[in-house]
N, C-alpha and C positions, 0 to 999 in steps of 0.2 A: 628137231622138239628140247634140244639147249637152251635154247631161248626164252622158251615157253614155260618153262621151267624155271629159269634163272629170275621172270616177271611175276611168276606166283608167287616166290620165294617172295621177293621184293613187298608185295602187298599185304602177305603173312606177317613181313618183320613190322608191316604196319605202317609202309609208306603210303602216301592218300596219293601222291603221282609218281610213273614209272612212265621216262624219255627212254624213246628207241631213236639210235641213231644207224645215218647207214650212209655207204658212197658210192654213185655206180652201179654194177649189175645187182647188187645186197639189196637196193633201195625195193625191189618188188620180197624176195626175203621177208623186209618188214615188215613190207604190207599182210603178208600172209601168219606172218609170227602175232601181230598183234590181235586181226581176227581170228585166230584160232581159241589163243588166249580167252579172249572176252564174250567168246561167243559158246567154248566149250568146257570152261572152265573154271571163269573168272563169272561170279553171277555181283552187279551191282558196279560194273568197271565199263564206265562209256571214255570216246575217244575226246579228247582234250579238246587239241589243236594239232593243226600237223603244217608245218613250215619247209618249204624247199627251196633250193638254193645249187648254187654253183662254185667250185670250185676250181683255183685255175693251176695246172701241177707246170714245172716245169720240169721238159724232160732231155736231161743234159746230153744221155750220148744225142740223139738228132739235134741240141740248141732251139728248141721248140718249148713251145708249152702246149696245153691242153688243159681243154673245160671237161670236168668233172661233177657230175650230175648228185647234190645231199640234198635229206632230206631227216626231219627230226617228227616222229610222231610221240607225244604225249597222251596216256591212258591215265584216268582220275576216278580214282573208289567215289563213287556218286553217295549221295547220305542214306543211311535207311530211312526206309518209310518208318515215319511212325504207326507200328501195332496197332488196331483200335484192343481195348480193353474188352475182355470175355465176359457178359452178361451170368452172374450170380444165376446156381441153374437155381429153383423154388423145389423144395421138399416139399413129397408126396406122400400124408401120411395115411395109412392105409386104415380105413374104419373099420374098429372091433363090432362084431354082431352080440 
């Protein structure tokens, strides 16, 4: 929920987009955070783009390298739909007898 709160704070501060970045086992958490923020707390926010990749990390103790998955999820605020103007109500005058 701390990550969800950070996304909400970013959008409330006026940001048009927020990017979540995750590596390794945290990628599934990033997906969960994006979905919870979008579905439960923020109206008009959509997933803009998703980028995936991997990084090569060297492990000095074992003198080898290891690949770690990476993911970036960009959430964007969609433009609000224009509201239709309400038609003015006709005044109904009561006839006096």
